[in-house]
C-alpha positions as CSV (number, residue, x, y, z in Angstrom):
1,X,15.6,-4.7,-6.7
2,X,18.1,-1.9,-7.3
3,X,18.9,-0.5,-10.7
4,X,22.5,-1.7,-10.4
5,X,24.4,-3.0,-13.3
6,X,26.5,-6.1,-13.4
7,X,28.4,-5.7,-16.7
8,X,29.5,-8.7,-18.7
9,X,31.5,-8.7,-21.9
10,X,30.0,-8.3,-25.4
11,X,31.6,-10.3,-28.1
12,X,33.9,-7.4,-28.8
13,X,35.2,-7.5,-25.2
14,X,33.4,-4.3,-24.1
15,X,31.5,-4.2,-20.9
16,X,27.8,-4.4,-21.0
17,X,24.9,-4.3,-18.4
18,X,22.6,-7.2,-17.8
19,X,19.3,-7.1,-19.7
20,X,16.5,-5.3,-17.8
21,X,18.8,-3.2,-15.8
22,X,19.5,0.5,-16.4
23,X,22.9,2.2,-16.3
24,X,24.7,2.6,-13.0
25,X,25.3,6.3,-13.5
26,X,22.1,8.2,-14.4
27,X,23.4,11.7,-15.0
28,X,22.0,14.2,-15.7
29,X,19.0,13.4,-13.5
30,X,15.6,14.3,-14.8
31,X,14.0,17.3,-13.1
32,X,10.6,16.9,-14.8
33,X,7.6,17.0,-12.5
34,X,4.0,16.1,-13.4
35,X,1.6,19.0,-13.3
36,X,-0.5,17.2,-10.7
37,X,2.4,17.2,-8.2
38,X,4.0,20.5,-9.1
39,X,2.6,22.3,-6.0
40,X,3.8,19.5,-3.7
41,X,7.3,19.6,-5.4
42,X,7.5,23.4,-5.0
43,X,6.6,23.1,-1.3
44,X,9.1,20.3,-0.5
45,X,11.9,21.9,-2.5
46,X,11.3,25.3,-0.7
47,X,12.2,23.5,2.5
48,X,15.2,21.5,1.1
49,X,16.6,24.5,-0.7
50,X,16.5,26.6,2.5
51,X,18.0,23.8,4.6
52,X,20.8,23.1,2.1
53,X,21.6,26.8,1.7
54,X,21.9,27.2,5.5
55,X,23.5,23.9,6.5
56,X,24.9,21.9,3.6
57,X,25.9,22.9,0.0
58,X,24.7,23.2,-3.6
59,X,25.5,19.5,-4.3
60,X,23.0,18.4,-1.7
61,X,20.5,21.0,-2.9
62,X,20.7,19.7,-6.4
63,X,20.3,16.1,-5.3
64,X,17.4,17.0,-3.1
65,X,15.6,18.7,-6.0
66,X,16.2,15.6,-8.2
67,X,15.0,13.2,-5.5
68,X,11.9,15.3,-4.9
69,X,11.2,15.3,-8.7
70,X,11.7,11.5,-8.9
71,X,9.3,11.0,-6.0
72,X,6.7,13.2,-7.7
73,X,6.9,11.0,-10.8
74,X,6.1,7.9,-8.8
75,X,2.6,6.5,-9.2
76,X,1.2,7.1,-6.6
77,X,3.6,9.7,-5.3
78,X,4.5,9.1,-1.7
79,X,4.7,12.9,-1.4
80,X,0.9,13.2,-2.0
81,X,0.2,12.6,1.7
82,X,1.9,14.1,4.7
83,X,3.5,17.4,5.4
84,X,6.0,18.9,2.9
85,X,8.5,19.7,5.7
86,X,8.4,16.0,6.8
87,X,9.2,14.9,3.3
88,X,11.9,17.5,2.9
89,X,13.5,16.3,6.0
90,X,13.2,12.6,4.9
91,X,14.8,13.5,1.5
92,X,17.8,15.2,3.1
93,X,18.0,12.4,5.7
94,X,18.0,9.8,3.0
95,X,20.6,11.7,1.0
96,X,22.7,12.2,4.2
97,X,22.6,8.4,4.9
98,X,23.7,7.6,1.3
99,X,26.5,10.2,1.3
100,X,27.8,9.7,4.9
101,X,26.7,13.1,6.1
102,X,27.0,12.0,9.7
103,X,30.6,10.8,9.3
104,X,32.9,13.4,10.9
105,X,35.4,12.9,8.1
106,X,33.0,14.1,5.5
107,X,32.3,17.7,4.4
108,X,29.8,18.9,5.0
109,X,29.2,17.1,8.3
110,X,26.0,17.0,10.4
111,X,24.5,14.4,12.7
112,X,21.1,13.0,11.8
113,X,19.8,14.2,15.1
114,X,20.9,17.8,14.3
115,X,19.4,17.5,10.8
116,X,16.1,16.6,12.3
117,X,16.2,19.3,14.9
118,X,17.0,21.9,12.2
119,X,13.9,20.8,10.3
120,X,11.8,20.6,13.5
121,X,11.0,16.9,12.8
122,X,11.4,14.0,15.1
123,X,14.1,11.6,14.2
124,X,11.7,8.6,14.1
125,X,9.5,10.5,11.6
126,X,12.5,11.5,9.4
127,X,13.9,7.9,9.5
128,X,10.5,6.5,8.5
129,X,10.2,9.0,5.6
130,X,13.7,8.2,4.5
131,X,12.9,4.5,4.5
132,X,9.8,5.1,2.3
133,X,12.0,7.2,0.0
134,X,14.7,4.5,-0.1
135,X,12.2,1.8,-0.9
136,X,10.4,3.9,-3.6
137,X,13.7,4.8,-5.4
138,X,15.5,1.5,-4.7
139,X,18.5,3.3,-3.1
140,X,21.4,1.7,-1.3
141,X,24.6,2.8,0.4
142,X,27.1,4.2,-2.1
143,X,24.4,4.3,-4.8
144,X,26.0,6.2,-7.7
145,X,22.6,7.6,-8.7
146,X,22.2,9.6,-5.5
147,X,25.9,10.2,-4.6
148,X,27.4,13.6,-4.4
149,X,29.4,14.4,-7.5
150,X,32.4,15.1,-5.2
151,X,32.3,11.5,-3.9
152,X,31.8,9.7,-7.2
153,X,35.6,9.4,-7.9
154,X,36.0,7.5,-4.5
155,X,33.1,5.1,-5.1
156,X,34.5,1.8,-6.3
157,X,31.0,0.6,-7.4
158,X,31.0,3.3,-10.1
159,X,34.2,2.1,-11.7
160,X,34.1,-1.7,-11.4
161,X,32.9,-3.9,-14.4
162,X,33.4,-7.3,-15.7
163,X,35.3,-7.3,-19.0
164,X,36.1,-10.7,-20.6
165,X,35.3,-12.5,-17.4
166,X,37.6,-10.4,-15.2
167,X,36.5,-7.7,-12.7
168,X,38.4,-4.5,-13.6
169,X,38.5,-0.9,-12.5
170,X,37.5,0.9,-15.7
171,X,39.8,3.8,-14.7
172,X,42.7,1.5,-15.5
173,X,41.4,0.3,-18.8
174,X,42.3,1.7,-22.3
175,X,40.4,4.8,-23.4
176,X,38.5,2.8,-26.0
177,X,36.9,0.7,-23.2
178,X,36.2,3.8,-21.1
179,X,34.4,5.4,-24.1
180,X,32.2,2.3,-24.5
181,X,31.4,2.2,-20.8
182,X,30.6,5.9,-20.8
183,X,28.3,5.6,-23.9
184,X,26.4,2.8,-22.1
185,X,26.0,5.0,-19.0
186,X,28.2,2.8,-16.8
187,X,30.6,5.6,-15.8
188,X,30.0,9.3,-15.3
189,X,32.9,10.5,-17.5
190,X,36.0,9.2,-19.4
191,X,38.8,9.1,-16.9
192,X,41.5,9.1,-19.6
193,X,40.3,12.5,-20.7
194,X,40.9,14.0,-17.3
195,X,44.5,12.9,-16.9
């Protein structure tokens, strides 16, 4: 089950998440890595950093680091078995799927086949690793947790909430409602403050 939030209204009319579910937007992401998996993390991140430097951008690099750290914190960590290069490819593959990397309209753009070739990993292996990662972290398309910061504004899932029984775009709500939603971790920033 994903860590998505379906807000419903508090008695004061503010949006709230369902019990047992975390906030939609989890920023900043934790970069903590257990000592037992620090060497694995370093090996995987060396590959993702180099790949993102050469082929993608800093946003992908930062997400790849955060994803590697999240996987290292899992018990047991899926990264504990297999080659670091395979996991690095799987991480970037998973992030690419979530952020439409293979869509020609996106920047940066790269096909999944070219991504795998650049890592020297077969596409079936990369896809399998990405599936393990996706299952372990409960990711899904347009997942705000693993979305590039440059795409968050265009993701309707980040901004929609149920307030007083109505589905609303929080960007169109009064600043007071936006502040409450931000404090609850439902949105990444207060849109009224950026206008």
